[in-house]
N, C-alpha and C positions, 0 to 999 in steps of 0.2 A: 395128662396129654403135653408132649414139647412141641411149639408150633414155632418153626423157624420163620423171620420174614426176610425176606428178598425183594429188592427197590433199588430204581435209582432217583439219588437227591437230586433237585433241579440245581441248589445250590450251590452245589460241589460242580455242576458242569457250567453254570456261570461264572465261579471261581477261574475254571480254566479257560476260560474266553468266549464259549460259547453265547450266539445273544439271543434274549428269549425267545423270540419264537427258533430259535433251533433247540434251546431246553424245554419248549415249552408240554411237551411227551411228558415229560420228568414229573416227579413228584416232589411235592412242600410236607417242607418239616412237622407240619400239623398233622398230615396226611397220617404219615405211620403213627406219629404220637396219638391220634384217633384209632385208628386199627388196632395197636397195642393195645389201648384202654379196651377198646371192646371184645378184645378177642381174652384179656385177662378176667372182664368183669360175667364171661361166659366160663371161666374158669379153668382157664388154658394159662400154661405157662410158655413166656415168650422170650424169642431171643434175635433181638435184630442181626442180622447176616451184614445184609446191605447188596451190593451191584456183583456182579459174576465174578470179578478177580476177587471179591471179599470169599465169594461161596467157596471157590476153588480153591483160595487156602486153605479153608475151617475143613472140607473133605480132604485136602490132604492132610491132615493132623490129624484125622480120623471122627469130627465129629459128627453128629448124627440125630436126626430127629425123626420125628412119628408122623409130622407132617407139613409140608413147608408151603406159606402162604403166599404167593408169587405174584407182584404188581409190576417188576422189572420191564420195562419196554425197550431197553438194550442201545446197542448206540450204532452199529453198524450190518447193511445191508438186508435186504427183505426176509431174512430166517432172526433178526434181529429179539422179537420177543420169543422164540422158541430155543434161544440161546439155554437159558437157565434149566427148564422145561428136558430140553435134551438132555442134558448134565446129569439132572437129575434121577433122569429114566436111567441112565446105566449103570449109575447107582441104587437103583431100585427105592428110591426114595418117593412115597408120594407127595403128588403136590396139586394144588386147587388148581379150580379154570382147565381150558382145553390141551388137549396133547401137542404136542410140536406141530405134527402137521399141518393143522388148522389153523395154527398162529400163525404161521408162516404161507399160506394158503389164501388167507384173510387180509393178509399184510398187501399183498399183489392183488389190485380191486380189480383188474382185468379177468386174471384165470379165476377169481372169486367169481364175478361173474357170466363165466364161460362156464364154471359148472352149476349156477343156479337155473342158466339156460337148459341144460340136459333136464333135469329136472321142471322145468316148464314153470319158474318163479320169473313173473313176470320185472323185467329191470329194463334203462333206458336202452336204446341202440348207442354203441359206441367203437373209440376206433384207439390206436394207442398209433404214439408220435414221437419216436426214439429219437430219430434228427429231423432236421430242419426239410429234406426231399419229402420226408413221408407227408405233410403235412398239404399238400398238392394231391395226394390223390382219398381224400378223404368225402367222401360223400353223405353227408347227412344235412339235416334240413334245419336250416339257423330258427330260432336261436339254440346257440350252444356253451356248453359247461364245461371248463378247463382245471383240472386239477391234477396236484402229483398222483404218480400210478401207488405208492406205498406209503402215505405219513396219514397222521392221525390229529387231532386237536385244533383240525382246519389250516393243519400249517400249509401257507402257499396258494389259500382263498383268499379272492379280495375280491372289489366290488370290479372289479374286472377282469375275472373269470367266466362271468358271463359274457359271451361275444355274440357283436349280432352283424356278423362281417369277415371277410378273408382276413383282411387287416387285422383288426382284434385279435382273430384267430392265431395270425402267427407271431404278432406282438407275447398274448398270455403261453404260448404252446416252448418258445423260449425261453421266455423267461421260466419257468419252470423246469427244461432243461439245464440252464444253465445254473440257474441257484439251488436247484436239489440234486442234480447229474443223476437224473433217472429221468424215463420215459413220463411224458403229459397221454393223463386220459382224460379222451374228449367224448361226451353223449351228449345228448339231447338235454336241452335245458327244460325242466317239469316244471309249469308256473302254477300249479295247484297247493294244497296242505302240506305243510312236511309237519310229519311223527318222527316221534321216537320212543322205539319200544322196549321197554327191558322185562328180563327174565333173569330167576334163577332156577335151578336146577337141572335136571337129565334126562334125555329118552322120555318116556311116560313121564315121569314126574316133573314135567315142566312145568312149574310156574308161571304167566304173563304177571309179574310188579303189576306193569301201567301203561296204558298209553298219554306219551306228552304232546302234546302239540306246539311247537317252535313258535313266537311271534317275534321277528327283528325289530325294536323297536326305534332303534338309531338309522335313520330316514336316508343317512350316507354313505348304510352298506346296500344301499340298492335291494333289499330284499334278500341281498347271498347273507349266509351263516359265515361271516367269515371270522379268520382269525382273530382279529381283534374283536369281534364281537363274540366268540364265545371266552378269550379271555379276560373281558371284562362284561360276562353276561349278569351279573347284578345292576349294571345300569344299561344295561344295552338291548337286552331279551327277556320276554317274559313266556316263560312258560307255564301250563296250561294242560289240566288231564281233561281226557276227551273218551267219552262211549261211545256217541254218534255213530251213524251208518258209515259216513268215511273212517274212524276210528277202529271200525270192528274191523273191516275193510285190509288196512292197513297192521291189523293182531294179526290176519288171517297171513299173510303175503310175510311179514316179521315173524312169524311161527311156523310157517312152512321153511322157512330159509335155516332158522336155527337147530332146526331137526336135521334135515337136509343136509347141512355141514357138522354133525353130531358135536353139538356145541355142549361142554360140558359143565358144571355147575351154576353158572351164569352169562351173564350177556347182555350186550344188549344191539339194534336193528333200525337203520334209519330209513324211514319209506316216505314217499315222496306221489303225489297225485299228479297225473298228465291233466291236459286239456280235457278228457273227457270223466275225468273223476274217476281214474281206477289206479286206484293204490301201485307202486313198483318199487322193489329191493334197489336202497343207492347202496348201501354199505353195509358191511355188519364189522362189532369191537367184542369179540370173544374175550377181551382183556381189558375189562370194561377201567374207568378211570373210576376212582372210591374216595376225592375229596369228598368230606360229610355235607358240605354244604354249595361245591362248585360245581360237582361232576351232575351227569345228567341220571344215570340210576338212583344215587343215592338224593338226589332233589324228587324225583318221581315217587320212589318208597314212600320221603316222606308228605310228601302231598299226598299222600295213598295210604298216611296213619300206621307208618311201617318204621319204626326206628334206625337207627344206624347198627347198634348191636342187635336187634333181633334180623336186619338182613342179613350181615357178616354170619349168624349162626344157621338161617340157608344157605349159604353159600358152600359153609364147615360141613356139615350133616351132609350134603348131596356128593363130596367131598370124600370125607368117612363112609356112607356109603357106597361106593364105587369100590372105596381099596379093602370094603371090608374091614375097618380099624372100630 
């Protein structure tokens, strides 16, 4: 069985002039090497395809694969993560992870939250700031938290993302709008424990990989899981598996969200407790990072005793079952 690998390589984009933060969501060469090694260990023939333009070129030349293992984040727009899956759908080539619609919905954090509110899944109250004038109409209780509406890997999140006053709110919102050319999502800041819950599988076959608590060790970050903390997590963050009562509440909210959004094959959901200890959905990542020692899903799998090859096997097997391969 031949599996094609589609991805965006961080080093290529940095050579093009992107800053490390702008290229934060793209993958390191070692990630691709380890994914390829694991798939070959599982008995698959692999073919490195690369980014979407390389895929378009390969398809135009008649190349085909039994399955695509896609981790490409894409470059432009709210639909950037869905571009490769949508193209593959047109060619009827199976692809791991969720369908293009969900990848676009999950990218736009406000729309995603609105859908989950419909399903009565708790999430912090929020507002969207598209322009300076929108800030005046925000009627939420401080402290608040400000972040880009459509970024991952904690891009645009810094210690001053947590705001306590109107002036701080204005400054943080305008930073997001100017720096990322997109609206800012403003939501109530939740002071409780922070968890991330990992999954593999689809629908009734979904398995909880683990629930992992995030501890920010570097006090200069003010307890905020910033871009810098995530980028240098080996030194600045401690991760611990948790199975206590709070973790069970987090798992329930995360699993409800994963199933409501119809995630496929694998993913990760971030959950935080409010001042009353209630678990709230924060955001979902249906295209999870897969660096073997740096990304959250492989980290929690490793802490749970699941090696990287086994984790990828579960993801691929879920896709094979969905497509009846």
